[in-house]
C-alpha positions as CSV (number, residue, x, y, z in Angstrom):
1,M,82.0,97.9,119.2
2,R,85.4,99.1,120.3
3,G,86.7,99.4,116.8
4,L,83.7,101.4,115.7
5,D,84.0,103.8,118.6
6,R,87.7,104.3,117.7
7,A,86.8,105.0,114.1
8,W,84.4,107.8,115.3
9,Q,87.2,109.3,117.3
10,H,89.5,109.3,114.2
11,P,87.3,110.1,111.2
12,T,90.1,109.7,108.7
13,S,90.9,106.1,109.8
14,G,89.0,103.2,108.3
15,P,89.1,99.8,106.8
16,N,91.0,100.9,103.6
17,R,94.4,101.7,105.3
18,R,96.4,99.7,102.8
19,A,95.1,101.9,100.0
20,H,96.2,105.0,101.9
21,V,99.7,103.6,102.4
22,R,99.9,102.5,98.8
23,N,98.8,105.9,97.5
24,T,101.3,107.7,99.8
25,T,104.1,105.4,98.5
26,L,103.0,106.1,94.9
27,F,103.1,109.8,95.6
28,L,106.6,109.7,97.1
29,A,107.8,107.7,94.1
30,S,106.3,110.2,91.6
31,D,107.7,113.5,90.3
32,A,105.0,115.3,92.3
33,S,107.0,114.7,95.4
34,S,110.2,116.1,94.1
35,Y,110.3,118.9,96.7
36,V,109.6,116.6,99.6
37,T,112.9,116.1,101.4
38,G,114.0,115.3,104.9
39,S,110.6,114.6,106.2
40,T,108.8,111.9,108.2
41,L,105.4,111.3,106.7
42,V,103.0,109.7,109.1
43,V,100.2,107.8,107.5
44,D,98.0,106.7,110.4
45,G,94.6,108.2,109.9
46,G,95.2,110.9,112.5
47,E,95.7,108.5,115.4
48,S,99.0,110.2,116.4
49,A,97.6,113.7,116.3
């Protein structure tokens, strides 16, 4: 139950975290991210917020 309680506290987290990291990596490797410079991009489902 602890995991489910934690998921409710962070609604953007979930079982498909690998896909989120993969999609972020693909975005950063694409031309769409050409103006992203000098940033730390945190992909943690809102847990650090």
